[in-house]
MILO-273396 format. One record per residue: x, y negated, z of N, C-alpha, C in turn; residue in three letters; residue number from 1. Coordinates in steps of 0.001 Angstrom, whole numbers. Example, Ala and Ser with C-alpha at 12.3 -4.5 7.8 and 13.67 -1.06 7.14 Angstrom:
BEGIN
<site <13190, 5690, 7800>, <12300, 4500, 7800>, <13200, 3300, 7800>, ALA, 1>
<site <12850, 2250, 7080>, <13670, 1060, 7140>, <12900, -30, 7870>, SER, 2>
END
This chain:
BEGIN
<site <41260, -16999, -67860>, <41104, -18415, -66527>, <41660, -17146, -65371>, MET, 1>
<site <41691, -18346, -64153>, <42056, -17983, -62832>, <40790, -17668, -62495>, HIS, 2>
<site <41052, -16313, -61541>, <39434, -15842, -61026>, <39555, -16757, -60089>, ASP, 3>
<site <37492, -16960, -60074>, <37075, -17647, -58906>, <38221, -17614, -57589>, THR, 4>
<site <38295, -16318, -57541>, <38519, -15794, -56168>, <40012, -16487, -55481>, GLY, 5>
<site <40739, -16977, -56605>, <41794, -17167, -56047>, <41850, -18327, -55711>, LYS, 6>
<site <42305, -19095, -54950>, <42736, -20319, -54442>, <43678, -20882, -55229>, THR, 7>
<site <43290, -22248, -55728>, <44777, -23174, -56413>, <45063, -23675, -55458>, LEU, 8>
<site <46514, -23883, -55684>, <46818, -24952, -54433>, <46927, -26682, -54554>, SER, 9>
<site <47366, -27253, -53542>, <47337, -28804, -54288>, <48439, -28827, -55537>, PRO, 10>
<site <48707, -30072, -56110>, <49705, -29969, -57333>, <51026, -30436, -56513>, PRO, 11>
<site <51962, -30238, -57151>, <53360, -30738, -56469>, <53428, -32127, -56521>, PRO, 12>
<site <54630, -32287, -55925>, <54799, -33962, -56261>, <55390, -34350, -57493>, ALA, 13>
<site <54484, -35410, -58191>, <54932, -35867, -59507>, <56435, -36139, -59650>, PRO, 14>
<site <56600, -35784, -61080>, <57978, -35792, -61533>, <58276, -36705, -62357>, ASP, 15>
<site <58925, -37537, -62629>, <59634, -38727, -63267>, <59418, -38331, -65105>, PRO, 16>
<site <59605, -36756, -65122>, <59833, -36723, -66719>, <58237, -36149, -67030>, CYS, 17>
<site <57123, -36095, -65995>, <56044, -35523, -66538>, <55166, -36591, -67629>, TRP, 18>
<site <54644, -36154, -68654>, <53541, -36989, -69319>, <52114, -36680, -69090>, ALA, 19>
<site <51636, -38234, -68408>, <50312, -37457, -67881>, <48889, -38044, -68900>, TRP, 20>
<site <48060, -36868, -68745>, <46816, -37115, -69825>, <45278, -36909, -68802>, PHE, 21>
<site <44838, -37386, -68837>, <44013, -38149, -67675>, <42547, -37951, -68380>, LEU, 22>
<site <41403, -36557, -68268>, <40084, -37068, -68549>, <39258, -38613, -67799>, ASP, 23>
<site <38572, -38878, -68349>, <37714, -39792, -67285>, <36576, -39538, -66481>, ILE, 24>
<site <35818, -39428, -67105>, <34252, -38914, -66354>, <34457, -37419, -65440>, ASP, 25>
<site <34316, -37823, -64178>, <34439, -36600, -62830>, <35808, -36236, -62767>, GLY, 26>
<site <36853, -36885, -63205>, <38265, -36982, -63039>, <38298, -38389, -62762>, THR, 27>
<site <38755, -39543, -63027>, <38796, -40585, -62660>, <38238, -41309, -62329>, LEU, 28>
<site <36928, -41393, -62814>, <35705, -41688, -61855>, <34438, -40782, -61800>, ILE, 29>
<site <33305, -40821, -61016>, <32477, -40295, -60801>, <31298, -39989, -61389>, GLU, 30>
<site <31061, -39021, -61668>, <30025, -38787, -62791>, <29008, -39686, -62323>, LEU, 31>
<site <27880, -40141, -63350>, <26874, -41108, -63180>, <25453, -40150, -64253>, THR, 32>
<site <24190, -40937, -63648>, <23356, -40615, -64575>, <23363, -41153, -66085>, GLY, 33>
<site <23781, -41870, -66230>, <24177, -42763, -67344>, <25375, -41834, -68556>, GLU, 34>
<site <25640, -41723, -69326>, <26314, -41120, -69768>, <27100, -42214, -70775>, PRO, 35>
<site <28408, -42348, -70745>, <29345, -43344, -71250>, <29112, -44553, -70655>, SER, 36>
<site <28945, -44978, -69257>, <28207, -45928, -68750>, <29915, -46942, -68568>, SER, 37>
<site <29601, -48268, -68568>, <30275, -49165, -68578>, <30947, -49641, -67296>, LEU, 38>
<site <30429, -49212, -66216>, <30222, -49976, -65153>, <31794, -49661, -64763>, ARG, 39>
<site <32531, -50456, -64500>, <33908, -50527, -64248>, <34302, -50243, -62749>, LYS, 40>
<site <35063, -48833, -62198>, <35094, -48354, -61023>, <36273, -49700, -60399>, PRO, 41>
<site <35819, -49722, -59181>, <37091, -50524, -58493>, <38504, -49909, -58767>, HIS, 42>
<site <39205, -51296, -58995>, <41119, -51102, -59405>, <41073, -50474, -60763>, ARG, 43>
<site <40246, -49712, -61230>, <40410, -48253, -62481>, <41702, -49475, -63118>, LEU, 44>
<site <41417, -50713, -63849>, <42124, -50702, -65091>, <43828, -51214, -64067>, PRO, 45>
<site <43885, -51721, -62723>, <45095, -51924, -61994>, <45888, -50585, -61482>, GLU, 46>
<site <44852, -49538, -61593>, <45611, -48191, -61323>, <46385, -47881, -62266>, LEU, 47>
<site <45871, -47466, -63688>, <46512, -47091, -64292>, <47506, -47868, -65326>, LEU, 48>
<site <47055, -49158, -65132>, <48411, -49906, -65816>, <49854, -49964, -64624>, GLU, 49>
<site <49281, -49521, -63357>, <50691, -49344, -62205>, <51080, -47800, -63007>, ALA, 50>
<site <50395, -47033, -62634>, <50362, -45596, -63419>, <51836, -45905, -65023>, LEU, 51>
<site <50894, -46458, -65824>, <51561, -46318, -67025>, <53033, -47241, -66909>, ARG, 52>
<site <53472, -48398, -66115>, <54824, -48987, -65754>, <55555, -47761, -65204>, ARG, 53>
<site <55105, -47057, -63749>, <55826, -46639, -63417>, <56370, -44782, -64175>, ARG, 54>
<site <55659, -44699, -65196>, <56149, -43462, -66033>, <56829, -43817, -67646>, VAL, 55>
<site <56979, -45060, -67564>, <57698, -45271, -68891>, <56561, -45512, -70245>, GLY, 56>
<site <55012, -45437, -69730>, <54295, -45433, -70846>, <53769, -44293, -71046>, GLY, 57>
<site <54023, -43593, -70463>, <53509, -41654, -70741>, <52626, -41690, -70110>, ALA, 58>
<site <51316, -42108, -70668>, <49939, -41624, -69869>, <49039, -42270, -70909>, VAL, 59>
<site <47598, -41188, -71086>, <46992, -41397, -72048>, <45986, -40710, -71250>, ALA, 60>
<site <44693, -41580, -71575>, <43436, -40920, -71468>, <42469, -40026, -72650>, LEU, 61>
<site <41995, -38855, -72262>, <41490, -37873, -73182>, <40046, -37478, -72836>, VAL, 62>
<site <39010, -37788, -73545>, <37636, -37942, -73208>, <37306, -37821, -74350>, SER, 63>
<site <35621, -37435, -74306>, <34607, -37061, -74990>, <34085, -38806, -75016>, GLY, 64>
<site <34263, -39424, -74476>, <33734, -40544, -74971>, <34219, -41359, -75888>, ARG, 65>
<site <33788, -42282, -76846>, <34606, -43132, -78140>, <36018, -43719, -77203>, SER, 66>
<site <36560, -44206, -78315>, <37733, -45172, -78009>, <37318, -46311, -77675>, VAL, 67>
<site <36352, -46653, -78516>, <35690, -48334, -78151>, <35159, -48180, -76917>, SER, 68>
<site <34577, -47268, -76269>, <33557, -47374, -75169>, <35525, -47313, -74224>, ASN, 69>
<site <36025, -46371, -74162>, <37171, -46122, -73360>, <37820, -47534, -73006>, MET, 70>
<site <38281, -48342, -73834>, <38696, -49454, -74234>, <38166, -50590, -73251>, ARG, 71>
<site <36996, -50783, -73633>, <35780, -51703, -72842>, <35984, -50833, -71243>, ALA, 72>
<site <36061, -49989, -71295>, <36289, -49477, -69506>, <37427, -49652, -68689>, LEU, 73>
<site <38442, -49656, -69687>, <39933, -49779, -68439>, <40527, -51292, -68978>, ILE, 74>
<site <39848, -52181, -69348>, <40130, -53511, -70250>, <40663, -54160, -68937>, ALA, 75>
<site <41620, -55071, -68590>, <42793, -55196, -69597>, <43706, -54199, -69866>, PRO, 76>
<site <43829, -53127, -69265>, <44846, -52440, -69366>, <44545, -51416, -70376>, ALA, 77>
<site <46023, -51700, -71331>, <45741, -50701, -72525>, <47041, -49233, -72652>, GLU, 78>
<site <46308, -48692, -72882>, <46571, -47259, -72999>, <47103, -46630, -74048>, LEU, 79>
<site <47362, -45687, -74455>, <47064, -44531, -75655>, <45784, -43694, -75431>, PRO, 80>
<site <45203, -43526, -76266>, <43521, -43203, -76050>, <43134, -42028, -76956>, LEU, 81>
<site <42540, -40805, -76691>, <42126, -40101, -77317>, <40323, -39933, -76828>, ALA, 82>
<site <39633, -39801, -78210>, <38294, -40514, -77953>, <37854, -39101, -78563>, GLY, 83>
<site <36414, -38821, -78198>, <35222, -37881, -79129>, <36500, -36330, -78827>, CYS, 84>
<site <36762, -35968, -78359>, <37519, -34713, -78061>, <38826, -34418, -79125>, HIS, 85>
<site <39596, -35793, -79595>, <40798, -35767, -80108>, <40012, -36262, -81327>, GLY, 86>
<site <39042, -36463, -81911>, <38716, -36951, -83381>, <39407, -38386, -83870>, LEU, 87>
<site <39414, -39227, -82334>, <39647, -40941, -82808>, <40825, -40709, -81298>, GLU, 88>
<site <42356, -41565, -81947>, <43125, -41798, -80874>, <43979, -43188, -81302>, ARG, 89>
<site <43815, -43697, -80309>, <44711, -44916, -80048>, <46134, -44592, -79416>, ARG, 90>
<site <46741, -45036, -80444>, <48717, -44686, -80647>, <49223, -45638, -79578>, LEU, 91>
<site <50218, -44882, -78779>, <51195, -46171, -77719>, <51455, -47767, -78724>, ALA, 92>
<site <51184, -47683, -79966>, <51895, -48944, -80759>, <50355, -49606, -81185>, ASP, 93>
<site <49333, -49235, -80584>, <48104, -49530, -80747>, <47225, -49221, -82018>, GLY, 94>
<site <47686, -48476, -83239>, <47472, -47975, -84391>, <46335, -46988, -84092>, ARG, 95>
<site <45523, -47192, -84841>, <43997, -45989, -84820>, <44264, -44852, -85535>, MET, 96>
<site <43747, -43789, -85302>, <44132, -43104, -86104>, <42498, -41727, -85858>, LEU, 97>
<site <41767, -42234, -86919>, <40313, -41279, -87008>, <40029, -40005, -88127>, ARG, 98>
<site <39549, -38977, -87423>, <39399, -37661, -88410>, <38032, -37665, -89561>, ALA, 99>
<site <38109, -37475, -90449>, <36807, -37886, -91264>, <35542, -37315, -90334>, PRO, 100>
<site <34345, -37849, -90631>, <33109, -37309, -90030>, <32587, -36074, -90623>, SER, 101>
<site <32235, -35114, -90371>, <31861, -34156, -91268>, <30466, -34177, -92034>, SER, 102>
<site <30228, -33505, -92984>, <29034, -33968, -94306>, <28028, -33517, -93233>, PRO, 103>
<site <28005, -32324, -92390>, <26843, -32153, -91309>, <26562, -32576, -90493>, LEU, 104>
<site <27505, -33892, -89746>, <26767, -34178, -88705>, <25647, -35042, -88513>, LEU, 105>
<site <25213, -35541, -89906>, <23932, -36517, -90359>, <22720, -35371, -89926>, ALA, 106>
<site <22735, -34287, -90710>, <21512, -33795, -90425>, <21274, -32981, -89021>, GLU, 107>
<site <22564, -32791, -88427>, <22684, -32700, -86927>, <21643, -33573, -86254>, ALA, 108>
<site <22307, -34469, -86382>, <21865, -36003, -85827>, <20557, -36215, -85916>, ARG, 109>
<site <19710, -35915, -86979>, <18360, -35868, -87167>, <17672, -34526, -86495>, ALA, 110>
<site <18351, -34036, -86527>, <17618, -32424, -85745>, <17313, -33329, -84082>, THR, 111>
<site <18715, -33390, -83769>, <18829, -33286, -82535>, <17763, -34652, -81712>, LEU, 112>
<site <18161, -35673, -82705>, <16980, -37077, -82200>, <16023, -36804, -82274>, ARG, 113>
<site <15115, -36044, -83562>, <13674, -35699, -82757>, <13463, -34326, -81774>, ALA, 114>
<site <14453, -33761, -81551>, <14112, -32786, -80280>, <14470, -33919, -79140>, PHE, 115>
<site <15606, -34459, -78743>, <15239, -35360, -77924>, <13986, -36262, -77799>, ALA, 116>
<site <13188, -37106, -78606>, <11949, -37711, -78606>, <11019, -36759, -78095>, ASP, 117>
<site <10974, -35427, -78599>, <9969, -34440, -78293>, <9931, -34325, -76823>, ASP, 118>
<site <11389, -34531, -75803>, <11246, -34011, -74782>, <12030, -35258, -73708>, HIS, 119>
<site <10879, -35936, -73015>, <11328, -36866, -72449>, <12229, -36487, -71331>, PRO, 120>
<site <13688, -37534, -71023>, <14275, -36663, -69913>, <15764, -36478, -70662>, GLY, 121>
<site <15620, -35840, -72064>, <16397, -35627, -72616>, <17086, -36669, -73058>, VAL, 122>
<site <18365, -36818, -73246>, <18851, -38055, -73996>, <20078, -37787, -75075>, PHE, 123>
<site <20422, -38196, -76679>, <21087, -37915, -77063>, <22095, -39202, -77139>, LEU, 124>
<site <22816, -38582, -77290>, <24261, -39757, -77099>, <24787, -39610, -78764>, GLU, 125>
<site <24905, -40659, -79205>, <25377, -40543, -80686>, <26787, -41247, -80760>, ASP, 126>
<site <27889, -40663, -80581>, <29298, -41113, -80822>, <29779, -41486, -82074>, LYS, 127>
<site <28615, -41535, -83390>, <29120, -41299, -84439>, <29950, -40091, -85055>, GLU, 128>
<site <31136, -39602, -84426>, <31543, -38187, -85354>, <31598, -37051, -84202>, CYS, 129>
<site <30703, -37682, -82972>, <30133, -36393, -82488>, <28965, -36787, -81668>, THR, 130>
<site <27985, -35343, -81311>, <26233, -35877, -80642>, <26664, -35106, -79335>, LEU, 131>
<site <26275, -35674, -78605>, <25935, -35226, -77212>, <24563, -35529, -76290>, ALA, 132>
<site <23953, -33811, -75970>, <22695, -34250, -76053>, <22713, -33830, -74605>, LEU, 133>
<site <22093, -34842, -73743>, <22454, -34544, -72485>, <21132, -34218, -71589>, HIS, 134>
<site <21064, -33508, -70582>, <19726, -32961, -69651>, <19689, -33327, -68097>, TYR, 135>
<site <20735, -34219, -67897>, <20743, -34042, -66835>, <19582, -34535, -65680>, ARG, 136>
<site <18818, -35027, -66100>, <17561, -35583, -65781>, <16515, -34700, -65526>, GLN, 137>
<site <16744, -33575, -66313>, <15533, -32500, -66711>, <16231, -31117, -66556>, VAL, 138>
<site <17223, -31156, -65753>, <17888, -29569, -65862>, <17092, -28394, -66008>, PRO, 139>
<site <15752, -28380, -65885>, <15295, -27332, -66241>, <14955, -27201, -67850>, HIS, 140>
<site <15352, -27736, -68689>, <15415, -27690, -69903>, <16783, -27503, -70677>, LEU, 141>
<site <17779, -26970, -69552>, <19084, -26412, -70419>, <19179, -25704, -71452>, GLU, 142>
<site <18389, -24363, -71270>, <17999, -23597, -72692>, <17607, -23849, -73353>, TRP, 143>
<site <16894, -24826, -73392>, <15899, -25487, -74864>, <17297, -26066, -75450>, ALA, 144>
<site <17865, -26788, -74796>, <18855, -27971, -75356>, <19826, -27086, -75966>, CYS, 145>
<site <20477, -26052, -75326>, <21266, -25062, -75787>, <20571, -24557, -77369>, ARG, 146>
<site <19477, -24249, -77148>, <18992, -23612, -78516>, <18870, -24543, -79370>, ASP, 147>
<site <18342, -25733, -78891>, <18347, -27147, -80383>, <19975, -26781, -80863>, ALA, 148>
<site <20953, -27136, -80400>, <22123, -27347, -80313>, <22618, -26522, -81335>, VAL, 149>
<site <22556, -25135, -80652>, <23263, -23955, -81583>, <22491, -24031, -83083>, GLU, 150>
<site <21492, -24228, -83413>, <20557, -24348, -84259>, <20983, -25368, -85346>, ARG, 151>
<site <21916, -26385, -85024>, <22433, -27172, -85746>, <23973, -26969, -86005>, THR, 152>
<site <24735, -26220, -85255>, <25876, -25979, -85609>, <26500, -25040, -86856>, VAL, 153>
<site <27229, -25316, -87997>, <27533, -24426, -88630>, <28576, -24552, -89861>, SER, 154>
<site <29260, -24029, -90213>, <30262, -24507, -91098>, <31264, -24934, -90292>, GLY, 155>
<site <31911, -26263, -90580>, <33233, -26747, -89418>, <32478, -27244, -88135>, ASP, 156>
<site <31347, -27502, -87796>, <30794, -27700, -86538>, <30545, -26808, -85513>, LEU, 157>
<site <30981, -27127, -84422>, <30658, -26209, -82989>, <30389, -27189, -82227>, GLY, 158>
<site <29840, -25902, -81168>, <29179, -26685, -79636>, <29742, -26573, -78969>, MET, 159>
<site <30408, -27361, -77962>, <30936, -27429, -76387>, <29807, -27638, -75436>, LEU, 160>
<site <30026, -27081, -74584>, <29327, -27410, -73330>, <30182, -27959, -72153>, SER, 161>
<site <29144, -28639, -71765>, <29656, -29315, -70715>, <28721, -29420, -69336>, GLY, 162>
<site <29065, -30558, -68173>, <28198, -30581, -67345>, <27092, -31210, -67647>, LYS, 163>
<site <25708, -30847, -67718>, <24579, -30767, -67971>, <24519, -31569, -69289>, MET, 164>
<site <25223, -31171, -70338>, <25828, -31515, -71730>, <25751, -30370, -72514>, VAL, 165>
<site <25810, -30409, -73822>, <25811, -29742, -74716>, <26496, -30862, -76185>, TYR, 166>
<site <27465, -30522, -76730>, <27933, -31469, -77568>, <28178, -30497, -79025>, GLU, 167>
<site <28545, -31717, -80039>, <28332, -30936, -81321>, <29340, -31691, -81583>, VAL, 168>
<site <30412, -30874, -82231>, <31649, -31408, -82832>, <32364, -30806, -83961>, LYS, 169>
<site <33313, -31740, -84536>, <34106, -30704, -85506>, <34767, -29032, -84679>, PRO, 170>
<site <35060, -28515, -85182>, <35645, -27291, -84419>, <37128, -27194, -84615>, ARG, 171>
<site <37744, -28139, -85267>, <38925, -27952, -85128>, <39940, -28947, -84207>, ASN, 172>
<site <38747, -29938, -83571>, <39475, -31099, -83016>, <39069, -30561, -81075>, PHE, 173>
<site <39969, -30575, -80247>, <39838, -30401, -78994>, <40524, -31574, -77766>, SER, 174>
<site <40781, -31563, -76835>, <41472, -32145, -76359>, <42896, -31546, -75994>, LYS, 175>
<site <42806, -30634, -76318>, <43913, -29636, -76553>, <44798, -30009, -77920>, GLY, 176>
<site <44257, -30283, -78698>, <44732, -30908, -80104>, <45403, -32199, -79669>, THR, 177>
<site <44516, -33070, -78922>, <44946, -34466, -79003>, <46177, -34379, -78145>, ALA, 178>
<site <45958, -33449, -76944>, <47633, -33758, -76422>, <48937, -33125, -76789>, LEU, 179>
<site <48525, -32207, -77689>, <49893, -31801, -78655>, <50221, -32930, -79655>, ARG, 180>
<site <49021, -33699, -80345>, <49642, -34502, -81112>, <50206, -35692, -80327>, SER, 181>
<site <50034, -36193, -79550>, <50258, -36943, -78421>, <51781, -36485, -78016>, PHE, 182>
<site <52229, -35419, -77719>, <53814, -35278, -77167>, <54131, -35014, -78461>, MET, 183>
<site <54319, -34695, -79623>, <54775, -35141, -80882>, <55878, -36671, -81048>, GLU, 184>
<site <55068, -37188, -80386>, <55242, -38950, -80293>, <55754, -39682, -79195>, SER, 185>
<site <56014, -40568, -79445>, <57095, -41615, -78033>, <55791, -42462, -77733>, THR, 186>
<site <55792, -42391, -75965>, <56864, -42119, -75384>, <56777, -40809, -74549>, PRO, 187>
<site <55994, -39781, -75608>, <55637, -38292, -74849>, <56319, -37535, -74918>, PHE, 188>
<site <56801, -37650, -75800>, <57944, -36674, -76403>, <58990, -36072, -75948>, GLN, 189>
<site <59267, -34982, -75709>, <60600, -34449, -74541>, <59897, -34700, -73162>, GLY, 190>
<site <59146, -34716, -72680>, <58385, -35050, -71527>, <57565, -33545, -71057>, ARG, 191>
<site <57543, -33430, -69872>, <56633, -32138, -69590>, <54728, -32626, -69526>, ARG, 192>
<site <54002, -32165, -70010>, <52683, -32506, -70017>, <52049, -31722, -68870>, PRO, 193>
<site <51207, -33288, -68413>, <50502, -32518, -66902>, <49229, -33087, -67686>, VAL, 194>
<site <47728, -32061, -67425>, <46436, -32643, -67861>, <45958, -32177, -66686>, PHE, 195>
<site <44938, -33447, -66164>, <43743, -33195, -65229>, <42758, -33570, -65674>, LEU, 196>
<site <41743, -33072, -65556>, <40185, -33045, -65574>, <39609, -31549, -64913>, GLY, 197>
<site <37867, -32158, -65028>, <36884, -31643, -63691>, <36206, -30786, -64983>, ASP, 198>
<site <35937, -30579, -66058>, <35002, -29745, -66681>, <35106, -28818, -67571>, ASP, 199>
<site <34470, -27895, -68053>, <34934, -26821, -69211>, <35422, -27699, -70638>, LEU, 200>
<site <35071, -28759, -70667>, <35581, -29409, -71590>, <37011, -29622, -71872>, THR, 201>
<site <37637, -29853, -70590>, <39157, -30123, -70134>, <39939, -28999, -70304>, ASP, 202>
<site <39379, -27422, -70563>, <40006, -26423, -70155>, <40632, -26077, -71458>, GLU, 203>
<site <40650, -26748, -72935>, <41810, -26719, -73964>, <42930, -27470, -73924>, ASP, 204>
<site <42546, -28420, -72641>, <43796, -29455, -72335>, <44590, -28831, -71503>, GLY, 205>
<site <44071, -28069, -70565>, <44896, -27240, -69804>, <45698, -26019, -70194>, PHE, 206>
<site <44817, -25506, -71316>, <45921, -24477, -72066>, <46664, -25112, -72812>, GLU, 207>
<site <46546, -26141, -73553>, <47744, -26890, -73804>, <49031, -27419, -73470>, ALA, 208>
<site <48587, -27864, -72013>, <49652, -28447, -71424>, <50530, -27059, -71026>, ALA, 209>
<site <49977, -25935, -70507>, <50542, -24887, -70309>, <51667, -24089, -71262>, ALA, 210>
<site <50594, -24233, -72607>, <51786, -23646, -73807>, <52937, -24466, -74045>, ALA, 211>
<site <53094, -25491, -73875>, <53855, -26640, -74074>, <54897, -26622, -72720>, LEU, 212>
<site <54709, -25761, -71594>, <55522, -25823, -70265>, <55557, -26891, -69335>, GLY, 213>
<site <53991, -27142, -69388>, <53028, -28141, -68240>, <52179, -27033, -67741>, GLY, 214>
<site <51446, -28342, -66922>, <50766, -27935, -65770>, <49588, -28301, -66291>, ILE, 215>
<site <48531, -27404, -65414>, <47038, -28630, -65477>, <46395, -28385, -64074>, GLY, 216>
<site <45593, -29585, -63839>, <45341, -29758, -62462>, <44095, -30047, -62520>, ILE, 217>
<site <42837, -29058, -62130>, <41568, -29152, -61810>, <40769, -29900, -60907>, LEU, 218>
<site <40203, -31062, -61028>, <39664, -31899, -60538>, <38170, -31465, -60077>, VAL, 219>
<site <38219, -30934, -58407>, <36366, -30681, -58633>, <36470, -29291, -57872>, GLY, 220>
<site <35211, -28601, -57846>, <35231, -27157, -56824>, <36015, -26081, -57721>, PRO, 221>
<site <36179, -25279, -57114>, <36493, -24150, -57521>, <35825, -23242, -58349>, VAL, 222>
<site <36401, -22811, -59652>, <35628, -22148, -60480>, <36855, -21748, -61430>, ARG, 223>
<site <36148, -20512, -62524>, <37792, -19982, -63062>, <37768, -20902, -64036>, PRO, 224>
<site <39290, -20935, -64303>, <40046, -22310, -64902>, <41363, -21511, -65249>, THR, 225>
<site <41980, -22240, -66701>, <43128, -22390, -67037>, <43695, -22913, -66079>, ARG, 226>
<site <43594, -23954, -65129>, <44640, -24942, -64779>, <45297, -23946, -63281>, ALA, 227>
<site <46461, -24306, -63085>, <47191, -24108, -62014>, <47099, -24752, -60814>, GLU, 228>
<site <46653, -25907, -60974>, <46540, -26331, -59385>, <45268, -27573, -59205>, PHE, 229>
<site <44675, -27902, -58197>, <43420, -28356, -57843>, <43297, -29356, -57027>, ARG, 230>
<site <42288, -30442, -56993>, <42391, -31890, -56376>, <40664, -31626, -55765>, LEU, 231>
<site <40230, -31766, -54913>, <38635, -31594, -54543>, <37999, -32378, -55096>, ALA, 232>
<site <38127, -33461, -55388>, <37198, -34378, -55911>, <37437, -35893, -56354>, ASP, 233>
<site <37221, -36445, -56639>, <37864, -37853, -57790>, <38291, -38675, -56211>, VAL, 234>
<site <38247, -38656, -55259>, <38503, -39521, -54266>, <40170, -38662, -54056>, PRO, 235>
<site <40056, -37631, -53825>, <41156, -36656, -53766>, <42175, -37185, -54489>, SER, 236>
<site <41610, -37610, -56090>, <42970, -37756, -56948>, <43408, -39472, -56446>, LEU, 237>
<site <42609, -39920, -56539>, <43022, -41287, -56167>, <43970, -41174, -54866>, HIS, 238>
<site <43479, -40909, -53728>, <44593, -40623, -52766>, <45924, -39911, -53121>, ALA, 239>
<site <45875, -39353, -54053>, <47554, -38256, -54625>, <48177, -39294, -55262>, TRP, 240>
<site <47154, -39974, -56245>, <48113, -41030, -56722>, <48484, -42631, -55814>, LEU, 241>
<site <47847, -42656, -54699>, <47955, -43907, -54001>, <49332, -43554, -53624>, ALA, 242>
<site <49581, -42092, -53259>, <50794, -41482, -52356>, <52186, -41832, -53396>, ALA, 243>
<site <51902, -42153, -54449>, <52764, -42797, -55565>, <53298, -44515, -55267>, LEU, 244>
<site <52484, -45104, -54376>, <52487, -46112, -54040>, <51954, -47469, -55249>, GLY, 245>
<site <51109, -46611, -55945>, <50073, -47268, -56975>, <48784, -47985, -56437>, LEU, 246>
END
């Protein structure tokens, strides 16, 4: 990862050959205290639809949210989507692909639900194929939450840390695997991948984009990252996109 002392430059002017991959929370929209909120930001569907038309359809959202939640958030816009860190994908032609759920997830779900019930302010978000334990309302419980999640991961399940959240998901899927899969099909194939994200959960996306000759753009404060460029915050991203005439 880049050193925190290194200043990341603003991103270059967008190229027509880019394939766009964007995280949602903390990137396209501000983080809220409500995980997977469906409060639709002003003009988000219109912005995404305009970007899709501008780049010949080569734009996808890649998120920890479920695909059904993502579709509701951006409706009436329709885009390729990767949900639950790549376990679900909606392709450009509308087909849905879902990885099988881990048989170990049911036990993890029961354990973490009991933990959340015993710790007011902790919220367990059940996305069916992944689990997210949020502690945004009780930040002093971070290490207790981490310990609870670590005790549930074994076999094919791994832990992913993010902003005020620890997630349980199959180890073989990530935002990076989602990007690589999209890049093998139309309309992304043959383009240069560009991944935009804000969180530690987006680092796999930055790494995959770079490995395929593309770039990563961090949205948010300077921190160690595999991204090469940075935009200061969500409004800065929207201003950068607005400069495209979107």
